[in-house]
N, C-alpha and C positions, 0 to 999 in steps of 0.2 A: 433114892428120892429124886423126884423131878425138880429141876431148877427153872422156874418160870421166867419168861422174857416179857417185858412190857413193850408193845408196839404202839407208837403214837402216830396217828394219821394226820399229816401236816401239809399235804400237797394240794389242798383246795385252792380255788381261784379267788376266794374272798370277795365274790362279786357283790354280795349284798352289803358287806361291811365297807368296801371302798378302798381298802389298802391291805397290806400283808398283816392281818390281825394276829397271826401266830407270834409275831415279834413286836407287839404293841404293849408297852409297859403298863402294869396295873398295880405293882407293889411299890412300897416306899423307897426301896433300893433299886428301882428300875427292873424288878422281876416281871416276867411274863407269866401268863397262866400255865404255860408248859413248865416253868420252873417249879411251881407249886405241885404240879402233877408228878414230876420226877422226885421232888422232895418227899411227897407222901408215899410214893412207891418205894423209895429207899427205906423209909421208916417201917413200911409193911414187910420188908424182906427182899424185895426185888434187887437183883445184882446186875441186871443187864437191860438196856433199853435200845430199841431200834426206832430211829426216826424215819418215817416214810415221807419223802419230800419230792418236789419237782427237781429235775436235774440242774436247772439254772439257779436253784435256791441254795446250793450247797455252801458256797463261800459266805454269803450273808448269814445263813442259818448257823453255820459252825462258829462264825465270829460272835454272833449274838447269844447263842445258847450252848452249842456243843462243847466249846472249850471250858466253859465254867462248870458244867456238870460232869465232864469226863473224869475229873479228879475224885469223884464220889461214886460213880457207877460206870461199869463197862458200857461204852457207847458205840453204836454202829449205825450205818445209813443204808436205806434202800430207796429206790427211785421209781416214781410212777410217771409214765408218759403214754401218749396215745398209741405209740408203736411198740411198747414194751409188752412182752408176753402174749402178743397176738398169735392166734393159732395159724398154722400153715394154710395158705390159700386165702387169707383175709388181709385187707388193707384198710387204712383209715379213710372213711367216706369223706367226700368233698364237703366242706362246711362244718365238719365236726370240730367243736372247740372244747367242750367239757370233757374232763376225764371220764373213764368208763365206770366209775362208781367205787364204793367202798369194798365190794367183793374183789374187783380187779386190783384195788390198792393192796389188799392182803396177798393176792397172788404175786404181786411184785416183791413181797417180802419173803418169798419162799426160801431163797438161798441164804437169807440172814437168820432164819429161825429153824431150830432143829428139835424143839421140845414144846411143851405146853406154853401157851402165851395168852396174855391179856391184850385186848385192843381197846383204845380210847380215841376220842377226837382231841385235836390239839387245842381247840378253842372252848372246851368245856371244863369247868371247875367242879369236880365231883364230890369232894369231901374226903377226908382221910379214912373214914370207916370203910368206904367202898374198896379201897386198895387192900385193906386187911382181909376183907371177906373174899375177894377174888384170889388173892395170893394163897390163902389157906385152901381154897377149892382146887387150885391148880397143883399145889404140892401133893394133894391126895389123889389126883385123877389117874385112872388107868388109861394111858394113851392107846392101848391096843384093844380096848373094849369096843364091842359092837352090839347094839347101836352105839354110836359115838357119844361120849359124855361131855357135854358142854355146860357152861354156866353163864349167868348174866346178873348184873346188878340192876334192879329195877327201881324206879323212882315214882313218887306220887305226882301225878300230872299237875296238880295245883302248885307244886314246888318247881315247875320247870317251864312255865310260860313267861313270855316277855311282853311288856307294854309296847314294844317298838315295831311289831309286825308279826307276820306268820312264821311258823317254824315247822319242822318235820318231827314227828314223834311216832315211835312204834307202839301202838296200843296193844296191850297184852291181856290175855285171859289165862289165869293160872289155876291149878288144881293140886292141892297138897304140896305147895311150893315147887311145882314143876310147871314149865311153860306148856300150855295146851294149845294156844293159838296166838299169832302175832300178825298185825296188819300195819304196814307202814302208811301213815297218814301224812301227806305232804303239805297239807294246808290246815294248820291248827293255830287258832288265834285266841286271845284273851278278850272277853266281852264283859260288859257290866253284870251279866247274869252268870258268869263263869266261863270255863274253856268251851270251845266249840270247834268243830271241824267241817271242812267242805270238800266235796268231791267234784265240784264244777267251778273251781277257781274263785270261790268266795261269793257266788251268786246266792247259794242256799247254804245256811249254817245249821248244823245239827249239834245239840248240846252233848258234851262229853264230861262225865263226872270227874270232879276234882280229885277223887281218891283212886281213879283209874291208874293201874300200874303201867308205866311206859318205859320203853327202852331208850336209853340215851347213848347207845352204841358203846356200852361198857360190857364187853363180852369176855368170856374165858373159853379158849378153844384148844384142841389138840391138833397136831400137824396133819391129821387125816383130812381136815377141812380143805387143805390145799388141793388134794386130788379131786374133791367134789367140785371146787370152783373151776379147775382146769377142764373137767369133764363137761361142765354145763356152759362154759363161756362160748364155745362155738355156736350153740343153739341160740344164745342171747344175741350174738352178732348177726346170725342168719335171719332171725324172726323177731327178736325183741325190739328192733328199731323201726319196724314197719309203720307203726302209728306215730312214733315220736323219734325223729332222728337223733335227738339229744338225750334219749333215755339212758339211765344208769342201772347197772347191776348192783343192787343194794344188799348188804348183809342181812338185814331183817327179813327181806323177802326170800332170800336163799335159805335161811334157817327155817322159815315157815314152811317152805316146800319140803325140806328134809324131815321136818316133824310129821307132815302129812304122809310122807312115804315111809315112816317108821325107821329112818336112818340115824336118828339122834334123839337124845333127851337133853333137856336144858333145866338145870337147877336154878331157880330164881331166888336171889337174896335181896330183900327189900331194904332200901336205904331211906331213912326219913330226913336226911340232910336236904337242905335247900340247894338246888342246882344253881350255878351261876355260869353264864356264857356270854360270848360276844358275837352273836349272830349279826347284829347291826351296830353301827358306830354309836348310836344313842344308848346302847347297853353299857358302854364303858364306865360312866360315872357310878352306876349301881354296883358293878363288879369291884371297882376301886374301894367304894365305901364298905362293901361286904368283907373284903380282905382286911381292911383297917379294923373292923369290929373283931375279926378272928384274932388278929395280932393283939389287940387290946385285952382279949380274953385269955391270952397266953397260949393259944393253939399253934401259933407260928412265931418265930423270932422276928425282930424288926428287919434284919438282913438275913436272908435265907442262907447264903453261902459264905457268910463272914467267918 
């Protein structure tokens, strides 16, 4: 049987939030969103977690999170930086500040992951059911199958928007619980008439149905994905930065191309849970209140690691 690993992407710059949101407490015992993610993963069956962080975060991150969860789950670290995993002949362009994106983040985890794995964001609260679904899918996956067999937990768009500003969402089209098409929309906002997206920086808004299935970067992959990222990364560096020097190589866009090329299939498991996340500092009170409600309903203990 496959023993899945949970990969948590926590190397972001937190530019919109204004501080290191990965270690900003939201629980009554000082717990972070990552604590609840790891707790839910353990309950689902995961026995190993890899934290993908920036190299200079290691000491603070381990002090704040790593040490208190390592007694409950095997813990490892991987590191994302601009010069890590760069193909031969490439260098970091002058003025480049942002990381290379979530696909590059996964590539930086390659040495720490040797089997099927789930990928999540550090600042998203997904709900316990999502971990149970993805864990079951990964335990049953044939890592040698071609086309590659991937999975994804999808959410109802109306459950994933914030009052605080724009967000990125992967809008999905599914057929028979399989992903047929995905488009990464980088400007999705909540309006009085419902969610809307823009392709021109907010000048023109297009309505997007609240029941649209969206990706929240909760994916299930096999290690074969690493080879695809490594193969495509040089082309991204050579041509993908022409229009935008700060462009990122994003997992939803990568999966979308692989779908079009017939290289993978993606089983979509729909979660009806309400997503909670801290994209902006103004989001924190709502996240704190939501966790309080879950504790009061008995879904989490008052102190996670007591």
